[in-house]
ZAKEMAR-283158 format. One record per residue (C-alpha): residue number from 1; x, y, z. Coordinates in nm, 2 decimals, always signed. Layout:
+-----+--------+--------+--------+
!   n !   east !  north !     up !
+-----+--------+--------+--------+
! NUM !      X !      Y !      Z !
...
+-----+--------+--------+--------+
# end
This chain:
+-----+--------+--------+--------+
!   n !   east !  north !     up !
+-----+--------+--------+--------+
!   1 ! +10.98 ! +10.01 ! +10.53 !
!   2 ! +10.72 ! +10.02 ! +10.81 !
!   3 ! +10.45 !  +9.79 ! +10.93 !
!   4 ! +10.18 !  +9.90 ! +11.17 !
!   5 ! +10.05 !  +9.74 ! +11.49 !
!   6 !  +9.72 !  +9.83 ! +11.63 !
!   7 !  +9.60 !  +9.92 ! +11.98 !
!   8 !  +9.61 !  +9.73 ! +12.30 !
!   9 !  +9.24 !  +9.71 ! +12.31 !
!  10 !  +9.20 !  +9.53 ! +11.97 !
!  11 !  +9.34 !  +9.22 ! +11.82 !
!  12 !  +9.39 !  +9.32 ! +11.46 !
!  13 !  +9.68 !  +9.48 ! +11.28 !
!  14 !  +9.77 !  +9.57 ! +10.93 !
!  15 ! +10.08 !  +9.62 ! +10.72 !
!  16 ! +10.17 !  +9.92 ! +10.52 !
!  17 ! +10.46 !  +9.99 ! +10.29 !
!  18 ! +10.48 ! +10.35 ! +10.39 !
!  19 ! +10.33 ! +10.58 ! +10.66 !
!  20 ! +10.01 ! +10.77 ! +10.59 !
!  21 ! +10.05 ! +11.09 ! +10.41 !
!  22 !  +9.79 ! +11.32 ! +10.58 !
!  23 !  +9.94 ! +11.29 ! +10.92 !
!  24 ! +10.30 ! +11.19 ! +10.91 !
!  25 ! +10.44 ! +11.00 ! +11.21 !
!  26 ! +10.71 ! +11.20 ! +11.37 !
!  27 ! +11.00 ! +10.97 ! +11.29 !
!  28 ! +10.93 ! +11.00 ! +10.93 !
!  29 ! +10.98 ! +11.37 ! +10.94 !
!  30 ! +11.35 ! +11.29 ! +10.91 !
!  31 ! +11.26 ! +11.26 ! +10.54 !
!  32 ! +11.00 ! +11.52 ! +10.49 !
!  33 ! +10.89 ! +11.87 ! +10.60 !
!  34 ! +10.66 ! +11.87 ! +10.90 !
!  35 ! +10.33 ! +12.03 ! +10.81 !
!  36 ! +10.29 ! +12.17 ! +11.16 !
!  37 ! +10.64 ! +12.34 ! +11.14 !
!  38 ! +10.66 ! +12.44 ! +10.78 !
!  39 ! +11.03 ! +12.51 ! +10.76 !
!  40 ! +11.16 ! +12.23 ! +10.99 !
!  41 ! +11.28 ! +11.89 ! +10.89 !
!  42 ! +11.38 ! +11.66 ! +11.18 !
!  43 ! +11.64 ! +11.40 ! +11.14 !
!  44 ! +11.69 ! +11.13 ! +11.41 !
!  45 ! +12.00 ! +10.93 ! +11.46 !
!  46 ! +12.08 ! +10.61 ! +11.64 !
!  47 ! +12.41 ! +10.42 ! +11.63 !
!  48 ! +12.55 ! +10.07 ! +11.61 !
!  49 ! +12.53 !  +9.92 ! +11.96 !
!  50 ! +12.86 !  +9.74 ! +11.90 !
!  51 ! +13.04 ! +10.07 ! +11.82 !
!  52 ! +13.32 ! +10.15 ! +12.06 !
!  53 ! +13.17 ! +10.49 ! +12.11 !
!  54 ! +12.80 ! +10.39 ! +12.12 !
!  55 ! +12.57 ! +10.66 ! +12.24 !
!  56 ! +12.20 ! +10.65 ! +12.32 !
!  57 ! +11.98 ! +10.70 ! +12.02 !
!  58 ! +11.78 ! +11.02 ! +11.97 !
!  59 ! +11.43 ! +11.05 ! +12.12 !
!  60 ! +11.18 ! +11.27 ! +11.95 !
!  61 ! +10.88 ! +11.32 ! +12.18 !
!  62 ! +10.62 ! +11.57 ! +12.08 !
!  63 ! +10.27 ! +11.67 ! +12.19 !
!  64 ! +10.11 ! +11.72 ! +11.85 !
!  65 !  +9.78 ! +11.81 ! +12.02 !
!  66 !  +9.94 ! +12.15 ! +12.06 !
!  67 ! +10.03 ! +12.17 ! +11.69 !
!  68 !  +9.70 ! +12.06 ! +11.55 !
!  69 !  +9.60 ! +12.26 ! +11.24 !
!  70 !  +9.34 ! +12.02 ! +11.10 !
!  71 !  +9.14 ! +11.91 ! +11.40 !
!  72 !  +8.82 ! +12.08 ! +11.28 !
!  73 !  +8.60 ! +11.81 ! +11.44 !
!  74 !  +8.70 ! +11.91 ! +11.79 !
!  75 !  +8.65 ! +12.27 ! +11.71 !
!  76 !  +8.30 ! +12.21 ! +11.56 !
!  77 !  +8.20 ! +12.01 ! +11.87 !
!  78 !  +8.30 ! +12.30 ! +12.09 !
!  79 !  +7.97 ! +12.48 ! +12.06 !
!  80 !  +8.05 ! +12.75 ! +12.32 !
!  81 !  +8.37 ! +12.85 ! +12.14 !
!  82 !  +8.56 ! +12.81 ! +12.46 !
!  83 !  +8.93 ! +12.71 ! +12.45 !
!  84 !  +8.95 ! +12.33 ! +12.42 !
!  85 !  +9.09 ! +12.18 ! +12.74 !
!  86 !  +9.41 ! +11.99 ! +12.67 !
!  87 !  +9.52 ! +11.74 ! +12.94 !
!  88 !  +9.87 ! +11.85 ! +13.05 !
!  89 ! +10.13 ! +11.57 ! +13.01 !
!  90 ! +10.46 ! +11.56 ! +13.19 !
!  91 ! +10.69 ! +11.51 ! +12.89 !
!  92 ! +11.00 ! +11.48 ! +13.11 !
!  93 ! +10.85 ! +11.18 ! +13.29 !
!  94 ! +10.74 ! +11.03 ! +12.96 !
!  95 ! +11.08 ! +11.07 ! +12.81 !
!  96 ! +11.23 ! +10.90 ! +13.12 !
!  97 ! +10.99 ! +10.60 ! +13.06 !
!  98 ! +11.10 ! +10.59 ! +12.70 !
!  99 ! +11.47 ! +10.59 ! +12.79 !
! 100 ! +11.43 ! +10.31 ! +13.05 !
! 101 ! +11.20 ! +10.10 ! +12.83 !
! 102 ! +11.44 ! +10.12 ! +12.55 !
! 103 ! +11.72 ! +10.00 ! +12.78 !
! 104 ! +11.51 !  +9.72 ! +12.92 !
! 105 ! +11.41 !  +9.58 ! +12.58 !
! 106 ! +11.77 !  +9.60 ! +12.47 !
! 107 ! +11.79 !  +9.88 ! +12.21 !
! 108 ! +11.92 ! +10.19 ! +12.39 !
! 109 ! +12.12 ! +10.31 ! +12.09 !
! 110 ! +11.82 ! +10.31 ! +11.85 !
! 111 ! +11.63 ! +10.62 ! +11.79 !
! 112 ! +11.25 ! +10.64 ! +11.84 !
! 113 ! +10.97 ! +10.89 ! +11.81 !
! 114 ! +10.66 ! +10.92 ! +12.02 !
! 115 ! +10.36 ! +11.15 ! +11.95 !
! 116 ! +10.06 ! +11.24 ! +12.16 !
! 117 !  +9.77 ! +11.32 ! +11.93 !
! 118 !  +9.39 ! +11.38 ! +11.94 !
! 119 !  +9.09 ! +11.17 ! +11.84 !
! 120 !  +9.05 ! +11.32 ! +11.50 !
! 121 !  +9.42 ! +11.28 ! +11.42 !
! 122 !  +9.42 ! +10.92 ! +11.53 !
! 123 !  +9.10 ! +10.85 ! +11.34 !
! 124 !  +9.25 ! +10.99 ! +11.02 !
! 125 !  +9.57 ! +10.79 ! +11.04 !
! 126 !  +9.38 ! +10.48 ! +11.15 !
! 127 !  +9.15 ! +10.51 ! +10.85 !
! 128 !  +9.44 ! +10.56 ! +10.61 !
! 129 !  +9.67 ! +10.29 ! +10.75 !
! 130 !  +9.43 ! +10.02 ! +10.86 !
! 131 !  +9.10 ! +10.11 ! +10.69 !
! 132 !  +8.93 ! +10.16 ! +11.03 !
! 133 !  +8.74 ! +10.49 ! +11.05 !
! 134 !  +8.76 ! +10.53 ! +11.43 !
! 135 !  +9.02 ! +10.64 ! +11.68 !
! 136 !  +9.21 ! +10.39 ! +11.89 !
! 137 !  +9.45 ! +10.42 ! +12.19 !
! 138 !  +9.79 ! +10.34 ! +12.03 !
! 139 !  +9.94 ! +10.27 ! +11.70 !
! 140 ! +10.30 ! +10.15 ! +11.64 !
! 141 ! +10.50 ! +10.19 ! +11.32 !
! 142 ! +10.79 !  +9.96 ! +11.30 !
! 143 ! +11.09 ! +10.08 ! +11.11 !
! 144 ! +11.23 !  +9.74 ! +11.04 !
! 145 ! +11.06 !  +9.50 ! +10.80 !
! 146 ! +10.89 !  +9.20 ! +10.95 !
! 147 ! +11.10 !  +8.96 ! +10.74 !
! 148 ! +11.41 !  +9.11 ! +10.89 !
! 149 ! +11.31 !  +9.04 ! +11.25 !
! 150 ! +11.47 !  +8.73 ! +11.40 !
! 151 ! +11.20 !  +8.67 ! +11.66 !
! 152 ! +10.98 !  +8.88 ! +11.89 !
! 153 ! +11.21 !  +9.11 ! +12.08 !
! 154 ! +11.51 !  +9.05 ! +11.85 !
! 155 ! +11.57 !  +9.28 ! +11.55 !
! 156 ! +11.78 !  +9.17 ! +11.26 !
! 157 ! +12.08 !  +9.35 ! +11.12 !
! 158 ! +12.01 !  +9.69 ! +10.98 !
! 159 ! +12.00 !  +9.73 ! +10.60 !
! 160 ! +12.27 !  +9.99 ! +10.60 !
! 161 ! +12.52 ! +10.05 ! +10.88 !
! 162 ! +12.43 ! +10.42 ! +10.90 !
! 163 ! +12.28 ! +10.62 ! +11.19 !
! 164 ! +11.95 ! +10.67 ! +11.01 !
! 165 ! +11.88 ! +10.29 ! +11.01 !
! 166 ! +11.93 ! +10.23 ! +11.38 !
! 167 ! +11.57 ! +10.32 ! +11.43 !
! 168 ! +11.29 ! +10.16 ! +11.62 !
! 169 ! +11.01 ! +10.35 ! +11.46 !
! 170 ! +10.71 ! +10.56 ! +11.58 !
! 171 ! +10.44 ! +10.53 ! +11.85 !
! 172 ! +10.12 ! +10.74 ! +11.83 !
! 173 !  +9.90 ! +10.77 ! +12.14 !
! 174 !  +9.55 ! +10.92 ! +12.13 !
! 175 !  +9.52 ! +11.11 ! +12.46 !
! 176 !  +9.15 ! +11.19 ! +12.40 !
! 177 !  +9.08 ! +10.82 ! +12.36 !
! 178 !  +9.27 ! +10.73 ! +12.68 !
! 179 !  +9.09 ! +10.99 ! +12.88 !
! 180 !  +8.75 ! +10.86 ! +12.76 !
! 181 !  +8.84 ! +10.50 ! +12.85 !
! 182 !  +8.95 ! +10.60 ! +13.20 !
! 183 !  +8.61 ! +10.76 ! +13.26 !
! 184 !  +8.42 ! +10.46 ! +13.10 !
! 185 !  +8.62 ! +10.21 ! +13.32 !
! 186 !  +8.56 ! +10.41 ! +13.63 !
! 187 !  +8.19 ! +10.43 ! +13.57 !
! 188 !  +8.17 ! +10.05 ! +13.49 !
! 189 !  +8.36 !  +9.96 ! +13.81 !
! 190 !  +8.14 ! +10.18 ! +14.02 !
! 191 !  +7.83 ! +10.01 ! +13.87 !
! 192 !  +7.99 !  +9.67 ! +13.94 !
! 193 !  +8.06 !  +9.77 ! +14.30 !
! 194 !  +7.70 !  +9.89 ! +14.35 !
! 195 !  +7.57 !  +9.56 ! +14.21 !
! 196 !  +7.80 !  +9.36 ! +14.44 !
! 197 !  +7.67 !  +9.55 ! +14.74 !
! 198 !  +7.31 !  +9.48 ! +14.63 !
! 199 !  +7.39 !  +9.11 ! +14.60 !
! 200 !  +7.56 !  +9.11 ! +14.94 !
! 201 !  +7.25 !  +9.28 ! +15.09 !
! 202 !  +7.03 !  +9.01 ! +14.93 !
! 203 !  +7.24 !  +8.73 ! +15.07 !
! 204 !  +7.23 !  +8.88 ! +15.42 !
! 205 !  +6.85 !  +8.90 ! +15.39 !
! 206 !  +6.83 !  +8.53 ! +15.30 !
! 207 !  +6.78 !  +8.57 ! +14.92 !
! 208 !  +7.05 !  +8.41 ! +14.71 !
! 209 !  +7.06 !  +8.46 ! +14.33 !
! 210 !  +6.98 !  +8.14 ! +14.15 !
! 211 !  +6.82 !  +7.98 ! +14.46 !
! 212 !  +6.49 !  +7.80 ! +14.40 !
! 213 !  +6.25 !  +7.95 ! +14.65 !
! 214 !  +5.94 !  +7.75 ! +14.55 !
! 215 !  +5.89 !  +7.49 ! +14.28 !
! 216 !  +5.56 !  +7.44 ! +14.10 !
! 217 !  +5.45 !  +7.09 ! +14.03 !
! 218 !  +5.44 !  +6.98 ! +13.66 !
! 219 !  +5.11 !  +6.95 ! +13.48 !
! 220 !  +5.14 !  +6.57 ! +13.48 !
! 221 !  +5.20 !  +6.56 ! +13.85 !
! 222 !  +4.88 !  +6.76 ! +13.91 !
! 223 !  +4.68 !  +6.53 ! +13.69 !
! 224 !  +4.82 !  +6.23 ! +13.89 !
! 225 !  +4.75 !  +6.40 ! +14.22 !
! 226 !  +5.12 !  +6.37 ! +14.30 !
! 227 !  +5.29 !  +6.69 ! +14.42 !
! 228 !  +5.61 !  +6.51 ! +14.52 !
! 229 !  +5.92 !  +6.62 ! +14.34 !
! 230 !  +6.03 !  +6.39 ! +14.06 !
! 231 !  +6.38 !  +6.24 ! +14.04 !
! 232 !  +6.66 !  +6.44 ! +13.88 !
! 233 !  +6.70 !  +6.19 ! +13.60 !
! 234 !  +6.36 !  +6.25 ! +13.46 !
! 235 !  +6.31 !  +6.51 ! +13.19 !
! 236 !  +6.14 !  +6.76 ! +13.40 !
! 237 !  +6.45 !  +6.97 ! +13.43 !
! 238 !  +6.70 !  +7.11 ! +13.18 !
! 239 !  +7.06 !  +7.14 ! +13.28 !
! 240 !  +7.29 !  +7.37 ! +13.08 !
! 241 !  +7.66 !  +7.35 ! +13.13 !
! 242 !  +7.84 !  +7.68 ! +13.05 !
! 243 !  +8.21 !  +7.69 ! +13.00 !
! 244 !  +8.37 !  +8.01 ! +13.14 !
! 245 !  +8.71 !  +8.10 ! +13.02 !
! 246 !  +8.96 !  +8.18 ! +13.29 !
! 247 !  +9.02 !  +8.55 ! +13.33 !
! 248 !  +9.37 !  +8.65 ! +13.21 !
! 249 !  +9.51 !  +8.94 ! +13.42 !
! 250 !  +9.84 !  +8.95 ! +13.25 !
! 251 !  +9.98 !  +9.22 ! +13.03 !
! 252 !  +9.91 !  +9.60 ! +12.99 !
! 253 !  +9.54 !  +9.58 ! +12.92 !
! 254 !  +9.41 !  +9.43 ! +13.24 !
! 255 !  +9.65 !  +9.62 ! +13.45 !
! 256 !  +9.52 !  +9.95 ! +13.31 !
! 257 !  +9.15 !  +9.87 ! +13.39 !
! 258 !  +9.17 ! +10.00 ! +13.74 !
! 259 !  +9.41 ! +10.29 ! +13.66 !
! 260 !  +9.19 ! +10.59 ! +13.62 !
! 261 !  +9.47 ! +10.85 ! +13.57 !
! 262 !  +9.51 ! +10.89 ! +13.19 !
! 263 !  +9.87 ! +11.00 ! +13.22 !
! 264 !  +9.96 ! +10.68 ! +13.40 !
! 265 !  +9.78 ! +10.48 ! +13.13 !
! 266 !  +9.99 ! +10.66 ! +12.86 !
! 267 ! +10.31 ! +10.53 ! +13.02 !
! 268 ! +10.17 ! +10.18 ! +13.01 !
! 269 ! +10.05 ! +10.21 ! +12.65 !
! 270 ! +10.40 ! +10.33 ! +12.56 !
! 271 ! +10.54 ! +10.00 ! +12.68 !
! 272 ! +10.28 !  +9.81 ! +12.47 !
! 273 ! +10.36 ! +10.02 ! +12.17 !
! 274 ! +10.74 !  +9.99 ! +12.20 !
! 275 ! +10.72 !  +9.61 ! +12.23 !
! 276 ! +10.53 !  +9.62 ! +11.90 !
! 277 ! +10.83 !  +9.81 ! +11.75 !
! 278 ! +11.06 !  +9.51 ! +11.82 !
! 279 ! +10.82 !  +9.25 ! +11.68 !
! 280 ! +10.58 !  +9.15 ! +11.95 !
! 281 ! +10.21 !  +9.11 ! +11.87 !
! 282 !  +9.90 !  +8.96 ! +12.01 !
! 283 !  +9.72 !  +8.80 ! +11.71 !
! 284 !  +9.80 !  +8.44 ! +11.76 !
! 285 !  +9.78 !  +8.27 ! +12.10 !
! 286 ! +10.15 !  +8.18 ! +12.11 !
! 287 ! +10.24 !  +8.54 ! +12.02 !
! 288 ! +10.00 !  +8.67 ! +12.28 !
! 289 ! +10.16 !  +8.46 ! +12.55 !
! 290 ! +10.51 !  +8.59 ! +12.46 !
! 291 ! +10.39 !  +8.95 ! +12.46 !
! 292 ! +10.19 !  +8.96 ! +12.79 !
! 293 ! +10.48 !  +8.79 ! +12.97 !
! 294 ! +10.72 !  +9.05 ! +12.83 !
! 295 ! +10.48 !  +9.34 ! +12.91 !
! 296 ! +10.47 !  +9.22 ! +13.28 !
! 297 ! +10.85 !  +9.20 ! +13.29 !
! 298 ! +10.90 !  +9.54 ! +13.15 !
! 299 ! +10.63 !  +9.71 ! +13.37 !
! 300 ! +10.77 !  +9.54 ! +13.68 !
! 301 ! +11.13 !  +9.67 ! +13.60 !
! 302 ! +11.00 ! +10.02 ! +13.52 !
! 303 ! +10.82 ! +10.03 ! +13.85 !
! 304 ! +11.13 !  +9.92 ! +14.03 !
! 305 ! +11.33 ! +10.20 ! +13.87 !
! 306 ! +11.07 ! +10.48 ! +13.85 !
! 307 ! +10.81 ! +10.39 ! +14.11 !
! 308 ! +10.45 ! +10.27 ! +14.08 !
! 309 ! +10.34 ! +10.58 ! +13.89 !
! 310 ! +10.64 ! +10.60 ! +13.66 !
! 311 ! +10.75 ! +10.94 ! +13.80 !
! 312 ! +10.41 ! +11.10 ! +13.75 !
! 313 ! +10.23 ! +11.28 ! +14.03 !
! 314 !  +9.90 ! +11.11 ! +14.01 !
! 315 !  +9.56 ! +11.20 ! +14.17 !
! 316 !  +9.38 ! +10.88 ! +14.07 !
! 317 !  +9.62 ! +10.59 ! +14.04 !
! 318 !  +9.38 ! +10.32 ! +14.13 !
! 319 !  +9.08 ! +10.24 ! +14.34 !
+-----+--------+--------+--------+
# end
């Protein structure tokens, strides 16, 4: 029933007829027993949006980092046997973002599940579902088949008019990965800033990168006793034309680059993941165009409703 879309930082995705078995995405727990809560089976319900008594669909939001019984890698890497620090996430604010995003994309009566997980959990599910033995930032599991989607952003009719089938799917976000990328981006931007300051200092001192300070005569000119510069049309110089693609600052990915608070990034990744659930992707150029435009629209509306930080008290929004 599901197909899987990959992270915002990569451009590949895979399809799967069923979710991975070792770590079951939350929404699929409606049909199975949760390994973390042995006796609990969760069922989620949505409803027909055209129903006279239409109600908002269920939201199942869990921090599975706190229920992680197979994350041996993290424990083994903790050589001092100290408690592993878990970044606290404001689930109430995240739920609010889910609710508003679901409204904005037009499916408020569909249920959805979102799970916050660790590196090792994401690596396991990414390996099983996509054959990539590495963590990533976000994975989306669509409930509706690709063939049943009318176009990006428009789901087809549900297979059966029952509450279980008014379901968007599952979004998994690797908090460890997001934290690491925040630090990597911060370090990279600090290095870039230092380089720019050095270049500015060089310009003020009269040195400009790429400027020819002194040009040595060619061997032939020395032999001829002629130290004058030859014409540009002679073959003493080689000109190389480099085509530089225009930087695209649209969509979630570039907007996140200068956001160093991982909790804010999680809200932005949630938008990306939820758009995947309704059929958007970024593989082909035309699809990418549609997705980044919609991402910008959704993010702008969320900020209008919730504020620039999506209701999260942030210490490091941007620099």
